C-alpha positions as CSV (number, residue, x, y, z in Angstrom):
1,M,8.1,-7.9,13.4
2,K,11.5,-6.3,12.7
3,R,10.9,-4.0,15.5
4,W,10.7,-6.8,18.0
5,G,13.8,-8.6,16.5
6,Y,11.8,-11.5,14.7
7,V,13.1,-10.4,11.3
8,K,16.8,-9.8,11.0
9,T,17.0,-8.2,7.5
10,D,15.8,-4.9,6.2
11,V,12.2,-4.8,5.2
12,S,10.6,-2.9,2.4
13,Y,7.3,-2.1,3.8
14,E,6.2,-0.6,0.5
15,K,6.8,-3.9,-1.2
16,V,5.0,-5.8,1.5
17,A,2.0,-3.5,1.1
18,E,2.1,-4.0,-2.7
19,D,2.2,-7.8,-2.2
20,V,-0.6,-7.9,0.2
21,F,-3.0,-5.2,-0.9
22,L,-3.7,-6.3,-4.6
23,T,-4.6,-3.1,-6.3
24,T,-5.6,-5.0,-9.5
25,A,-8.4,-6.8,-7.6
26,C,-9.4,-3.6,-5.9
27,R,-9.6,-1.8,-9.3
28,D,-11.8,-4.6,-10.7
29,A,-14.1,-4.5,-7.6
30,M,-14.5,-0.6,-8.0
31,K,-15.3,-1.0,-11.7
32,A,-17.9,-3.7,-10.9
33,V,-19.7,-1.1,-8.6
34,G,-19.4,1.7,-11.1
35,Q,-16.6,3.6,-9.3
36,K,-13.6,5.2,-10.8
37,A,-10.2,3.8,-9.3
38,P,-7.4,6.2,-8.5
39,D,-4.7,6.8,-11.1
40,A,-1.8,6.0,-8.5
41,N,-1.3,3.0,-6.1
42,T,0.2,5.2,-3.4
43,V,0.1,8.8,-2.4
44,K,3.0,10.7,-0.8
45,H,2.2,12.7,2.4
46,T,4.3,15.2,4.1
47,V,3.9,16.1,7.8
48,S,4.3,19.8,8.9
49,T,6.2,20.3,12.1
50,A,5.1,24.0,12.4
């Protein structure tokens, strides 16, 4: 939305993702089906330009 000018302020996309994607609910759902949830909520990736 910021890209098209609808939002005039800076946006923390990480904060939006944390608010929308509820990791606690996902961890509970994974536990309910016998799966182990990841230790971290996010993973940092690097892109190689080689």
